C-alpha positions in Angstrom: 11.1 13.4 -18.1 11.9 15.2 -14.8 10.2 13.6 -12.0 8.7 15.8 -9.2 9.0 13.5 -6.1 6.4 13.3 -3.5 7.3 14.9 -0.2 6.4 13.9 3.4 3.0 15.0 3.7 2.6 15.1 7.3 -0.7 13.0 7.3 -0.6 9.8 9.4 -0.1 6.5 7.3 -3.5 5.3 6.3 -2.2 1.7 5.9 -1.8 1.6 9.8 -5.5 3.4 10.4 -7.7 0.6 10.5 -8.2 -2.5 12.6 -9.1 -6.3 11.3 -12.2 -6.1 13.1 -13.0 -2.7 11.3 -12.0 -4.1 8.0 -14.1 -7.6 8.2 -17.3 -5.3 8.6 -16.9 -4.3 4.9 -19.0 -5.9 2.3 -17.1 -5.6 -0.5 -15.5 -8.6 -2.5 -12.1 -8.6 -0.8 -14.0 -9.1 2.6 -16.6 -11.2 1.5 -15.4 -13.9 -0.8 -13.6 -16.2 1.8 -14.7 -17.6 5.2 -13.6 -15.3 8.0 -10.8 -17.6 9.1 -9.1 -16.5 5.6 -6.7 -13.6 5.7 -7.3 -11.9 2.4 -4.2 -10.1 0.7 -5.4 -10.8 -2.9 -7.8 -8.2 -4.9 -7.1 -4.8 -5.4 -8.9 -3.2 -2.4 -6.7 -1.3 0.0 -7.3 -1.4 3.9 -7.5 2.2 4.4 -10.0 5.1 5.3 -11.0 7.1 2.8 -9.0 10.6 2.0 -10.9 13.0 3.9 -11.5 15.4 0.9 -13.2 12.7 -1.1 -15.4 11.9 1.9 -16.4 15.6 2.0 -17.1 15.9 -1.6 -19.3 12.7 -1.7 -21.1 13.7 1.5 -22.0 17.3 0.3 -23.1 15.7 -3.0 -25.6 13.4 -1.1 -26.7 16.0 1.3 -27.5 18.1 -1.8 -29.1 15.4 -3.7 -26.8 15.7 -6.4 -27.2 12.4 -7.8 -28.0 12.8 -11.2 -25.9 12.3 -14.5 -22.4 13.4 -14.9 -21.8 16.4 -17.0 -18.9 18.9 -17.5 -14.7 18.5 -17.7 -14.0 19.0 -13.8 -12.4 15.4 -13.7 -10.4 16.1 -16.7 -9.3 19.3 -15.5 -8.3 17.9 -12.0 -6.5 15.1 -13.8 -4.8 17.6 -16.1 -3.5 19.8 -13.3 -2.4 16.5 -11.4 -0.4 15.3 -14.3 1.4 18.8 -14.9 2.2 19.1 -11.2 2.9 15.2 -10.5 4.7 14.2 -13.9 5.6 17.5 -15.4 3.4 16.9 -18.4 1.3 19.7 -19.8 -0.1 17.5 -22.9 -3.4 16.2 -21.2 -5.8 18.2 -23.5 -9.1 18.5 -21.7 -10.9 18.8 -25.1 -9.5 15.3 -26.1 -11.0 13.4 -23.1 -14.0 11.5 -22.3 -15.3 10.0 -19.2 -15.9 6.3 -19.3 -17.4 3.8 -16.5 -14.0 2.7 -15.6 -10.8 1.9 -17.2 -11.5 -1.6 -18.4 -14.8 -0.7 -19.9 -12.9 2.3 -21.5 -10.6 -0.2 -22.8 -13.4 -2.1 -24.6 -14.5 1.3 -26.2 -10.9 2.3 -27.3 -10.4 -1.2 -29.0 -13.8 -1.0 -30.8 -12.8 2.2 -32.0 -9.4 1.0 -33.5 -9.9 -2.9 -34.1 -12.6 -5.0 -35.7 -13.8 -8.6 -35.2 -11.1 -11.3 -34.8 -8.3 -8.5 -35.0 -5.3 -9.2 -32.8 -4.6 -7.2 -29.4 -1.4 -7.7 -28.1 -0.5 -8.0 -24.4 2.5 -8.6 -22.2 2.1 -11.5 -19.8 2.0 -11.8 -16.8 -0.6 -9.2 -17.0 -3.6 -8.3 -15.5 -6.2 -11.2 -16.3 -9.2 -9.1 -17.3 -7.1 -8.0 -20.4 -7.9 -11.5 -21.5 -11.4 -12.0 -20.4 -12.6 -8.5 -21.8 -10.6 -8.7 -25.3 -12.0 -12.2 -25.8 -15.5 -11.3 -24.9 -15.4 -8.6 -27.5 -14.3 -11.3 -30.0 -10.6 -10.2 -30.7 -7.7 -12.6 -30.4 -5.3 -12.1 -27.4 -1.9 -12.4 -28.7 1.1 -12.7 -26.1 4.2 -11.0 -26.2 5.6 -11.9 -23.0 8.0 -9.8 -20.8 11.6 -10.4 -20.8 13.4 -12.6 -17.9 14.4 -9.1 -16.3 10.4 -8.4 -16.1 10.8 -5.6 -18.6 9.3 -5.2 -22.0 11.1 -7.2 -24.6 11.3 -4.8 -27.6 12.7 -7.6 -30.1 9.8 -10.0 -29.3 7.4 -7.0 -29.3 8.4 -6.1 -32.9 8.0 -9.8 -33.9 4.5 -10.1 -32.4 3.5 -6.6 -34.1 4.9 -7.8 -37.4 2.9 -11.2 -37.4 -0.4 -9.2 -35.8 -0.6 -7.2 -39.0 0.5 -9.7 -41.6 -1.8 -9.8 -44.6 -2.9 -6.2 -44.2 -4.7 -6.9 -40.7 -5.3 -4.5 -38.0 -4.1 -4.7 -34.5 -3.8 -2.9 -31.2 -1.5 -3.2 -28.6 -2.9 -3.0 -25.1 0.0 -1.7 -22.8 -0.4 -2.2 -19.0 1.7 1.0 -17.5 2.7 0.8 -14.6 2.6 -2.9 -15.2 0.5 -5.2 -13.2 1.4 -7.5 -11.4 5.3 -6.8 -11.6 5.2 -3.2 -10.4 7.5 -2.3 -13.4 7.7 1.3 -14.5 8.3 1.6 -18.2 10.9 4.3 -18.9 10.8 7.2 -21.4 13.4 5.3 -23.9 11.2 2.0 -23.6 8.1 3.9 -24.2 9.5 5.9 -27.1 10.7 2.5 -28.8 7.0 1.2 -28.3 5.6 4.3 -30.0 8.3 3.9 -33.0 7.3 0.1 -33.7 3.5 0.9 -33.3 3.9 3.6 -36.1 6.3 1.2 -38.2 3.7 -1.7 -37.9 0.5 0.5 -37.8 -0.5 -0.9 -34.4 -3.0 1.3 -32.5 -1.7 1.5 -28.8 -4.1 1.6 -26.0 -2.6 2.3 -22.8 -4.2 1.3 -19.4 -2.6 3.6 -16.9 -4.6 3.3 -13.9 -1.7 2.6 -11.7 0.4 5.6 -12.8 -0.1 7.8 -9.4 1.5 4.8 -7.4 4.6 5.2 -8.0 7.5 5.5 -5.4 11.2 6.0 -4.8 13.5 7.5 -7.3 11.4 6.3 -10.3 9.0 8.5 -12.4 6.0 7.7 -14.3 6.2 8.5 -17.8 2.7 8.8 -19.8 2.4 7.0 -22.6 1.2 10.3 -24.8 3.9 12.4 -23.5 6.7 10.3 -25.6 7.7 11.3 -29.1 5.5 9.4 -31.7 2.5 8.7 -29.7 0.3 11.2 -31.2 -2.0 8.3 -32.3 -2.3 6.6 -28.8 -5.3 6.3 -26.6 -5.2 6.2 -22.7 -7.4 5.2 -19.9 -6.6 6.7 -16.4 -8.3 7.0 -13.3 -8.1 7.6 -9.6 -9.6 4.5 -8.7 -6.6 2.4 -7.6 -4.6 5.4 -6.0 -7.5 6.4 -3.8 -9.4 3.1 -3.3 -12.4 4.3 -5.3 -13.0 1.2 -7.4 -16.9 1.0 -6.1 -17.2 4.8 -7.2 -17.2 4.2 -11.0 -15.6 6.5 -13.2 -12.5 7.1 -15.4 -11.1 9.0 -18.4 -10.5 8.1 -21.9 -7.5 10.5 -23.2 -6.4 10.8 -26.8 -3.3 11.8 -28.1 -3.2 14.7 -30.9 -3.5 12.2 -33.7 -6.3 10.3 -32.1 -8.8 13.0 -31.3 -11.1 11.9 -34.2 -11.2 8.4 -33.0 -12.2 9.4 -29.6 -14.9 11.6 -31.2 -16.4 8.5 -32.5 -17.1 7.1 -29.0 -21.0 6.8 -28.9 -22.4 9.2 -26.4 -24.2 6.9 -24.5 -20.9 5.6 -23.0 -20.5 8.7 -21.3 -23.9 8.0 -19.3 -22.2 5.0 -17.6 -20.0 6.5 -15.2 -21.5 7.1 -11.6 -21.7 11.2 -11.2 -20.8 10.5 -7.5 -18.0 8.5 -8.5 -16.8 11.7 -11.0 -17.1 13.9 -7.9 -15.1 11.7 -5.9 -12.5 11.2 -8.5 -12.1 14.8 -9.0 -11.8 15.6 -5.5 -8.9 12.8 -5.0 -6.9 14.3 -7.9 -7.5 17.8 -6.6 -7.5 17.7 -2.9 -6.2 14.2 -2.0 -2.4 14.6 -2.6 -1.5 15.0 0.7 -3.2 11.7 1.5 -1.8 9.8 -1.3 1.8 10.9 -0.5 1.3 9.2 2.9 0.2 6.4 1.3 3.2 6.0 -1.0 5.6 6.1 2.2 3.5 3.8 3.8 3.3 1.4 0.6 7.3 1.8 0.1 7.6 0.6 3.7 5.6 -2.5 3.3 7.7 -3.3 0.2 10.7 -3.5 2.4 9.0 -5.4 5.2 7.5 -8.0 2.9 11.4 -8.5 1.3 12.6 -8.7 4.6 10.0 -11.3 6.1 10.2 -13.4 2.9 14.3 -13.5 3.2 13.5 -14.5 7.0 10.7 -17.0 6.8 10.4 -18.2 3.3 13.9 -17.2 1.5 12.6 -19.6 -1.4 10.4 -17.1 -2.7 11.7 -15.0 -5.3 10.6 -11.1 -4.9 11.8 -8.2 -6.7 10.1 -5.0 -5.2 8.5 -3.1 -8.1 8.4 0.7 -8.3 4.8 1.0 -8.4 1.4 -0.4 -7.7 0.7 -1.8 -4.4 1.1 -5.6 -5.4 3.7 -7.9 -5.2 4.8 -10.6 -7.7 5.8 -13.9 -5.9 8.0 -16.6 -7.6 6.9 -19.4 -5.5 8.2 -22.2 -7.8 10.8 -23.4 -5.5 8.2 -24.2 -2.8 7.1 -27.3 -4.5 3.4 -26.5 -4.5 3.0 -26.5 -8.1 1.7 -24.3 -10.8 -0.9 -22.9 -8.5 0.6 -22.0 -5.3 -2.0 -19.5 -4.1 -4.5 -22.7 -4.2 -2.2 -24.4 -1.5 -1.8 -21.5 0.6 -5.1 -20.7 0.6 -6.1 -24.6 1.9 -3.2 -25.1 4.1 -2.5 -21.7 5.4 -6.0 -19.9 5.4 -4.2 -16.9 3.4 -5.7 -15.7 0.1 -3.5 -14.1 -2.6 -4.2 -14.1 -6.3 -3.2 -17.1 -8.4 -0.5 -16.5 -10.9 -2.1 -18.7 -13.5 -4.9 -16.1 -15.1 -2.1 -13.7 -15.7 -0.9 -15.9 -18.7 2.4 -17.0 -19.7 4.9 -16.5 -16.9 2.1 -17.1 -14.3 2.7 -20.6 -13.3 4.2 -21.0 -10.1 3.8 -17.7 -8.9 1.3 -15.7 -6.9 0.3 -12.0 -6.3 0.3 -10.4 -2.8 -1.7 -7.2 -1.9 0.6 -4.9 -0.2 -2.0 -2.2 0.6 -2.7 -3.1 4.2 -1.0 -3.0 7.7 2.4 -4.1 8.5 0.7 -6.2 11.0 -1.5 -8.3 8.4 1.6 -8.6 5.9 3.7 -10.2 9.0 0.4 -12.6 9.6 0.0 -13.3 5.9 3.7 -14.5 5.9 3.4 -16.5 8.9 0.3 -18.2 7.6 2.3 -18.9 4.2 5.3 -20.3 6.1 3.2 -22.5 8.4 1.4 -23.9 5.2 4.7 -25.4 4.3 5.2 -27.5 7.6 
């Protein structure tokens, strides 16, 4: 798939707009979980002001008193237009979409449609911890098909896992993280086509979490799972949440491939009452009018990746870091630091810097930590300084 590159937007870098004092006035999880002397570079919240088109849309809705229940297809239409321009993909059919409260609750609803009690759901660890939590809560079995040593999908392991998951005629699903969290890996068209072929061969239904899709930088292009040959029976979840920092404004879209429209149609109507109407308005405005802001963010994130790599090489050369092509999350291999299976815990208590522990990410997470790059260069520098000081 041809990539439509993002351009220099002319907008200021939103990652350099807010001071630490301003950020500490926030009351969300990132800023209120730890004491004030802890520098938080963990949960997926960005240290940015909102894109102005989003602020205007939400403010206008509040002034109008437009705070009822969500309706219509404006969100899906905005995402379809964004996908066409950004990813050169015109296969997002508005009539095969449904609004859901957020991506993970949408994942649950999609898995409910294609699996039953006790069925296997395949994941690729190390991977986003709620994959385990939500799947187990809905009484499905998590089956791990670990990423390869190169951090990419291991198709041989995936095939063997699929074969075992459907043994004896059982149903199974594959919860694909694309782009991958925490590594920032962007799956290629060839890899995703191979996934689709394996899924069809073994009768495994693919549910793709594509929440980080707008956050791809450099020369790599995002490939929507539903755009590859053989993915017609796939289901996808997308949202503007991660790319525009809208986690507190709940809304996402479930998208069905041409062969999965009947499945999506079976989703209970009441699920569509769960998203926030204000959230739908915000996400729609982001996708439709917030692209120049996004491009400025992507440029800032690209610079932050290079900055973190340089700072680690200078101050913590024992940490292995392979910058990814997507997300604003850095996956740090800290095993050589001698801090045990949970280096984030040691860095928190010794250095007063909060990263995500690698342990909840599953196989391959021990000895690792996840670092949130969606902050100012100054905060990144201070975080690395604290990490280095924690070792002395």
